[in-house]
N, C-alpha and C positions, 0 to 999 in steps of 0.2 A: 435547363434553366427553368425556374419555377413560374407559377402563374402570374407573378408580378415581376417581370424581367428587370425593371429598373431597381427593385429592392434587393436583387440577388447580390450576395457578397462578391467582391471583386476577385478574391482569391480562388473562387470556383471557376474562373475563366482564365486568368493570367498567371495563376500559381501563387503560392503563399509568399515566397521570397520577394517576388516583384511587387505583389500587393502591399507587403509591409513597407517596401521602399517608397511606394506611391503614397501610402498613408502618412509616413514621416515627412515626405516632401510637400504634399499638397493637402493633406487632411481628407483625401478621398477614401471611402470605405466600400461603397456600393457601385454597381454598374451605372446607375443614374448619376452618381457623383462624377464618375469619370467622363460620361457623355457630356456633362456640363462644363468640363475643363476645355473651353473652346480655344481655338488658335488665336493668338494675339495679332498675327499678321500672316500674309502669304508671300512666299518667294517663288521664283521660277528657276529652272535649271540654267536657263540662258541669261539670268540676271546676276549682276555683281553688286556688291555692297560698297558704299562709299567709306573706304578705310580711314580717310582723313577725319571723319566725324566720330570715330570711336572714342568713348570716354575712358580715360586711364583709371584703373582700379575697379571698373565695373564688369560684371559678367556679360558677355555678348554672344549672340548666335549670328553668324554671317555666311553669305554665299561668296565664294572666291575661287580663283584658279591657281594651281601650282605652277610656278615658273622656274624654280631652281631647287635642287636637292643636293645637300653637301654633307658628308660625314667627316669628322676630324677627331683625332685622339686628344684626350684631355691631358694637360701637362702636369697638373698637381697630383693627380691620382689615376689609377687604372680605369679604363673604360673609354667610351666614345660619346660624342655629342652629335646628334643628327639635327642639322639646321635645314628647315624647309621655308622657302620664301613664297608667299602667295600675294596675289594682286587683284585689284578691282579694275585694272586698266590704267590707273593713275597712281594711287599710292601703293606702298608695299608693307606687308606685315610679316614678321618672322615667327615661325613655329619652332619650338625647341624640345627635343626628346633626348633623354639620357639613357644610354645603353639599350637602344631599341633600333638597331640597324636594320632589322627585318622589315621595318616599315617602308624601306625603299622599294619593296616589291609592289606596293600599291600607291604610294605617293610619288607619282612621276610627273614631270613637266607636261602640262596640258590637261591634267586631271582636274575636274571641278567637283565641288561638294559643299557640304555645310560644315562649318568649323565652329566650335564653342569652347569658351574658356574665359578667364579673367584677363583683361588687357593690362599688360605691364609696360614699363618704360625702362629699357636697358641701354644705357649710354646714348640717350636721346632718340632711340628707335623703338617703335611699338613692337611688342611681341606677345605671344601666348605661350606659356610654358606648359608642356604636357597637355595640350588641348584634346578634347574629344572631337571626333569628326565622323562624317559618313559621306563617302564619295557617291556621286551619281553613276548609276549603271548606264551603259549605252542603250539606245532605243530599240530593244528587241531585234528580231531578225529583219523586220521591215525597214529598209533603209531609204525608202522613197522620201522625196522632199516634204510631202505633206505629213508623213508619219514623223519625220524628224522635227518638223515645226511643232506638231502637236505635243511631242515628248518634251521639247524645250519650253513650251508655253503652259504646260499643265501646272496649276498652282500647287505649291508645296506648303502644307500647314506648318507654321512655326509656333510652337506651343510655349506658354510660360514654363520655364524650366528652372532647375536648381543645379548646384555643383554635383549633386549625386544622381539626378535623373535628367538626362538630356532630352531635347525636343524630339529627336527621332525615336528615342525609347518610348516616349508617350505615343508617338505616331504608330509604332509597331504594336503596342498594347491596345491602342484604339482599334486597329485593324482586326485583332483577335476578337475583341468585344463585338464589333460591327458584324463580323462574319457569323457570330453565334446567336445574334438577335433574332427572335421571332418578330412578327408584326407588332409594332408598338401601339399601345392604346393611346388615343388622342383625346385630351380633355376639352379641347376647343370643338364645339359642335360643328357638324358638317355644314349646316346652313350659314353659320358665322364664317367658316373658312371660305365658303364660296363667295359670300358678300364682300369679304375683305381681300379676296384673291390670294389666299395663303396655301402653302404646301401642307401635306399631312405632317405630323410630328416625325414619323419615321423617315419620310423623304427629306425633311429639313436636317435631321441629324446626319443622314448619309451625305448630303451635299455640303454641309459645313465642314465635315471631317475628311471627305474624299471628293473634293470638287474636280470636275474635268475642265471647268472654265471659270473665269471671274464671275460670270452671271450666276453660276451655281451657288457660290458662297454668299453673294449679295442677297439673292432671294431667300436663302436659308436663314441668314441673319434677320431679315425682315420678319419672317415667320416666327422665329424663336423669340425675337424681341417683343412681338405682339403677344405670344403665348405667355411670357413673363408678366406682361401688363394685365392680361386677361385673368390669369390665375390669382395674382395679387388683389386685383379689384374684386373678383368673385369672393375671395376669402374675407376681405374687409366688409363687403356688403352682406355676406352671410352672417358674419359676426354681429353686425348691426341688426340684422333680421332676427337673430336669436335673442339679442338683448331686448328687442321690442315685444318678445313673447313673455318676458318676465313681468311679474306683478309687484307693485310696491305701494307704499302709502303716499298719496298726494300731500305735498307740503305747501300750504297756502297761508299767506299772511291774513290775520283777522283784523276787523275794524277795531281801532283803538289799541291794537297790540304793539308788540315790540318794534316791528318795522315802522309802523306809523309814528310811534314816539320818536324813533331815531330820525326819520325824515323831517319831523317838525323842528328838531334842535339843530339841523344842519345850518351852518352860517353862510352857505354858498348854494348856488343852483347847479344841479347836475348838467353835464354837457349833453348835447343831443344824442351823441353816440352812447353815453352811459345810460340814458333813459331808454333808448331803443334796445340795447343789449339786455338791460335789466328786464324789460318786458318779454324778451325772448326766453330768458331764464325762468321768469315767473310762469310763463305759459307752459314750459316743459315740466316744471315742478308741480304744476297743478294736475298733471296727468297721472293715472294709476300705473304707468310704466316708467322705469328709471330714465332720468335725463342722462345723456352722454354728450356734453357740449364742451368745445374748446373755445376759449376767449383769447384772441391774440390782440395785442395792442402795443402802441409805442411806449417807450420808456416814459414813465410819469403820466400816463394817460388816465390813471384812476381805475385800473382793473381790480385792485384790492378792495376799493370801496364797493364796486359792483358785487364782488364775492361776499363782502360783509352783509350787504342787503339780502343776499340769498340765504346766508346763515341765519339772519333774523327771521326770515320767512319759515325756515326749518324749525327754529326755536318756537315760533308762534304755534306750530302744530305739535309741540312737545318733543321734537327731535333734537339730537345733538349734531354738531358739525365738527369735522376733523380737517385741519389745514396741514398738509404735508409740505414742509420746506426743505430745500436741499442742504442747508448748512445751519449750524447752531447759531451763528451770528444773525442770519436772516430769520430764523425761528424766533429768537429773542426780540429782534426788531419788530417782527409782525405782532407779537404779543403786546408790546408796549404801544404800537401804533393802533391796534384794535381797541385796547383799553382807553386810550386817549380819545379816539373817535366816539366810542360809546358813552363816555362820561361816567361819573361815579354811580349814578342811579341804575343805568342799564347794566354796567359792569357787575354791580351787586346782584342783579337778577340772573345774569348769564355766567358769572364766575369763570372768565377766560383762564385756561390752565395750560402751562407749558410742560412738555415732556421731551427730554433729550437723553442721549446715551451716557453723558458724563455727569448727570445730576447726582448729588449725594443720595445715599440710600434712603435716608429718612424723607427727603423731599420727594423722591420718586415714589415712595410708598403712599404718601399723601395724595400725589397727583393721580396715581392709579385708583385710589379709593374714590376720589371725586369723579373720575371718568366712569367707573363701573356703577356708581350709585346714581348717575345722571345729574349730579349737582353741577358738574362742568358742562355747560351747554355748548361752549366753544372750546375745542382742544387744538393747540398748535404744537407741532413737533417735527422732529427729523425722522430718519429711518427707525428710530426707537418706537414709533407708533406701530410698526409692523410686527413687533415682538409678540411672542405667544402669550406673555403675561398681561397684555393690554386687551381689556374687554370693555365694550361700550354697553350702556344701558339701552339706548335706542339711537343707533347711528342713522341719521336721515340724509346727510349730505357730506360728500367727500370733495375737498378742494385740493388739487395738486398744483402747487406753485412752481413755475419754471420747469415745465414738463420735460424739456430737453435734458435735464439732469437725472431723470428717472426712467426706468424701463417699464414696458407694458406690464410685466409681471408684478412690479411693485405697486402700481396703481390697482391692479386686480387684488393683490394681497390685502390692501386696506379696505377695498370694497367688500371683501368676504367677511369682514368683521361686523357687518350689519346683520341683524336677525332676519331681515329681508333686504333685497338689493337696495342700497342707498342711491340717491341721485349723485351724479359725478360731474364736477365742474373742473376743467383743466385750464390753467392760466399760463400764458407765455408772453414774455416781453421781447421775444425774438420773432419779429414778423416772418411769416412763412409764405413763400411763393405758392401759388395755386397748385402747381404740380406736386410740390412736397406735401402740401396739406392733403391732396388726394391720395398720395402714396403712403405717407406715414400715419396720418390721422384720418384715414378714409372711413373708420368706424365711428367717427364723431361728427356731430353737427358743428359748424364753424361760425363764430361771431367775431366781428372785427371792430376795434375801437381805434380810430385814427385821430380823433379830435383831442387836443390837449386842453386842460383847464385854463381859464382866463387868468391873466396876471403873471404868467411865466415870462421871465426876462430874456430867455433865449441863451444859446451857447455859441461861442466862437471857437473854431478848431484850427490848429496850426500844426504843421509838421516841422520838427526841428531835425533836419537831416545832417547828422554829424559826419557822414561820409564826405560831404562837400564843405561843411562848415563846422569843424570840430569845436571852435570857440563858442558856439551857440549854447552849449550846456551851461556856461556861466550866466548867460542872459536868462535861461530858464529859472535858475535859482534866484536871480534878482527879481523876476516877476512874481515868484512865490512870496518873497519877502515883502514886495510892494502890496500884494493882496492882504497879507497878514497885517501890515502896518495900517491898512484901511479898515481893520476890524473884522476881516473875514478869515476863512480857514482853507486848508488845502489837503488833498489826497496825493500821495506819491505811490504809484503801483509798480511792483517788481514781479518778475515771473518765478522767482525762487526765494527761499528763505535764506539759505547761505550756500557757499560754494560746494558743500558736500551733500547737498540735498537736491532731489529732482524738483520739477515745477510743483508749486504748492497745491495740496489737496486739503480741503476742509474735512479731515478724516473723522468719520463717525464709527466707533467700534461696534455699534449695533447693526451696521450694514454688512451683511455677509459677502456682498460683491465688491466692497470698497477695497481697492488695491492702490498702492503707490506705484506710479510708473517707473520703468527701469531707468537707472542712472545712465546718462549718455556721456561718452568720452568726447570732450569738447576741445581737445588739443587741435591746434592749427585750424580752428574754425572761426577766425576773426576775433574781435575784441571780446573779453570775458563778459558774461551777462551780469547785469546789475542784480544785487540781492538785497533783501530787507536788512540783514545784519550789516552788510557793507555800506549801504546807502545811509542807514541811520547814523553810523559812525562818521561818515563823510559830512553829512549835513550838520552834525553837531560841531564840526571843526571849521566849516567854510565861513569866511567873513560875512557873507550875505545872510546866513541862516543860523549861525552858532548861538545867537541870543534868543531864538524862538523855542517854544515849548514843543518838542518833537518826541513822539512815541511810536512804537511798532505794534502791528497786529498781524497775526498769521495763524494758520491752521494747526500748528503744533502746540499752541498755547492751551492751557486748561480752559474749559468752558467758562468758569467764573471769571478768569482773568480777561478773556476776550470780552465778556459782558461788561466788566469794569471799564476797560479801555473805551468801548463804544459809548458808554454812558458819559464818560469824561469828555469825549470828543463832542458829543451832542450838547453837553453843558458848556462848551467853549472853554474847557480847562486845558485843552490841547490845541495848538495852532496847526501843526502838520502831522498827519497820520501816514506813516510809511507802512504799506500793507501789501499783501498778495491779493489774489482775486476773491478772498473771502468777502470783500466789500462790493463784489460785482453786481449783485442784484438786491433790490429791496431796501438798502440802507438809505435813510432819509434824514439828512442834516441840512436844513435850509440855508444855514449860514456858510456852508462850504461852497466856495465859488470857483476853486481851481482844481483841475485834475491833471496831474503829470503822469504819463505812462512811459516808463523806461523800457527800452528794447521792445517798442510797440510792434515791431515786425514778428515777434514771437507769439502774438495773440491773433486770433481770428477776427474777421470783420465784425461779426455779431457781438463778440466779446468786447471789442473796443467800443462799439456803440453802447453796450450795456454800461461799461465803465464810465463813459462820458455822461451818461444819464444820471450819475450820482451828483452832479453839480448843476447849478442854474435852477434849483428847485425852489428858491425863495425870491426875495425882491432883487437880489443881485444877479447881474448877467454872469453866465458861466464862461470859464476859459478852460479849454482842453489843449494841452501841449503833448503831442505824440512824438517822443524822442526815439530816433532810430539810427542805426549804423548801416542799414541796408542801402545799397547804391541805387540811384534812380534807374528805372527801367527794369529792375528785377521784379519777380512776382511778389516777393515779400513787400517791397516798397509800394507796388501797385495797390496792394490791400490797404496799406496805411494811407496812401493818398486818396483812395476811394472814400474812406471814413471821413477824412478831413474835408472832402469835397461836398458832402451833403449831410443834412440832419434827418433826412427821410429814411426811416428804418426799412420801409418796404422797398425802396429803391436799392438800399444797401443789401437787403436780403437776396434780391435778384442778382446783384453783382457778386455777392458771396457764393451763390450757387454756381455761377459761371466760372469763378476762380478756383473753387475748391475741388478736391478729388471726390468722386462719387461716394466712396466709402465713408468719407467724413460726413456727408449729408445724411446717409442712411446707415449709421452705425448700429451695432447690435443693441446698444442700450436704448436706442430710439425705436427700433422696429421690433423689439422683443425677440421671440424665437423665429420670426418669419425668415424665410430664405433670403439671403442677400442677393441682390440683383447682379446678373452676369453680363447681359448685353444692354438692358434698358438703361437709358440715361435720363435722369429726371430733368437735368438742365435743358435738354434739347428735344425730349420726346413728349412734351406736354400734350400735344394734339393726339398722339397715339394713345396716351394714358386715358384721356377723356373719352376717346372712341371705344377703348376696351371697357371702360367703366359702364358706358351706355349699353354695350352689347351684353355685359355680364348682368346688368340690372334687368334687362329685358328677359334673359334666360331665367333668372331667379323669380321674377314676377309671374311668369307663366308656369314655372315648375319649382315652387319653393323648397320642396323636399328633394329635388334633383332625382326623382324616381325615374324620369325618362332620360337622364344624363348621367349614367352610372360611372363613366370614365371621369367626368368632372367631379362627381362626389368622391370617388376614390382618391383623386389627386388632392382634393382639399383635406381629406382625412389624413393623407400622408404628410401634408404640411403641418397639421396639428401634432402628429406623431413625432415629426422631426423636431418641433418646438419642445415637446416633452423630453425627448432624448437630450437635446441641448441643455435643458434646465437640469436634468438629472446629472449630466456630466460635470456641471459646475459644483455640485454638492458632494 
């Protein structure tokens, strides 16, 4: 094995055929990849699994005992069936093998082992057809009670497995790798390990894969969980440290300049939070090093206004600003909102310009010319801003709106368009729990706006549970009609465009990573989901709504058509807008008072909170009706109930973190090329993450170049290499 044992190709240790199977099944390629394929639980030879709790149709790995073996001849055709019954002491499960009578030599009553397969239901009885299995061998030659007890109680790792690679095959491959390993380098410094009472990396890997007791794998998990947190925080802090070594032009507002003119024409007073965060941004932008700041704030808290004031400071110093928005609808909305806020005089000086992927060629050419000449001091666009043909005259500030819609690489791609590093301001209306901020945005300074502008009428939220009250849907449409009759407007949100389409995506053809999700077979999965096409047709026929002006908006429409619909809705030429989540963020129609979300259980907590934030933005109180077929007590219904229960986005963010799967919190789009977390849990490991960050910061402060911590430096370099490989594999 080479000098970097973790980077060694897996086929050099376990053989090409097995390595290929593991790559297909788990995506593992190197020795390090396999070592991080940790057991999902541990069983014992003396333990039996509760067969009554096995889910039909799901692959399972269980520990059980053979109680009966019976062979019979098939009636319809030649051959025999071997039926083996196994038990957990209470329930019984059948194993079925066709034309494999030889298995009677090993599957005998009293034999115990691990059995794996997909649970089926045959005439009301649970069964596994042609399962894989591995029987436990007896406890060596030593038959003493202590030896037998130790054999029975030694934990057996049960690994994440597939239909092609069973848990014990992973176990055997892991043994080959562990036996071939030299001493593993440990990136966590010895003094940190001693202070935190950790094992070495090599000890932890051995004990998590080959424990002799429960205490072994517990302490190994603790060490490896800390190692994940330490490496992640060291990488983020190093990234921040490198960013601070860059030089850039300070962008400072000048007396009597654009920012001062703008502030004088404001018809309202900034909130305390807006003033404080604005001062933090101004202080950062006055420095000769690039700002890297995240502003998180409640829906409607005025983040865009804070960003606009930063753009004006950049313009005062001769620089341009680029605002990257996730959808064409939002980009167009931003442009109109900025122009309205600036007024005609400032707009004439700043020339706000839109650039999207579906603009006509002539318009796009004009926009590109304004950008490269510096005439456009404020540029708003979608992923089209990242295109090679887009060149800025003097890019001084990058603003990324709704950061959760973009990857780290996209933020960096726009930043690279500056002749020198621009200042970067990231906005999100999805409040972020402290542990996620440390883990995902640890390379950014974080500012928070909690205060809402005065004069907001508030929003009431209700769950329309159709599982218990099917008739409530009629009352939903009556309430929409009542709001329209009072002179107001309503949004109706669906998760899909029509029955033949996946959940809607506001697709931008200039985004190389944009992909429509796979279609899902929804047969026998409860009531069919509501779609834009179906709901539009239904509302135009219902007695309560058929006389209303109702139109649709979704991501498959041409850009100019989406823009026309949004303008008409804003001008109150449309009463009800049936849409997908293209209206999730940034859309601002003060007269819209009602938000109906159909199949609300199909949306995440933060997404529902975002959608709700589209109403109650004017003088009218907002009404949000969350319609769901999810039964009370289910996880899906719990999410919907949580949103209806509070308007506090920060409280919801914490609830969301606790309800969601970890992979949803730290998706690849969010974390860029950084390694996904294996054992670390952001929802529950906040204190550990904070401790690891403090330790990593101390190491980097004393040794910025990591000259005295070579193993840590190599580990961080490998993370960067892994990110580059992941990026290349996409292209």
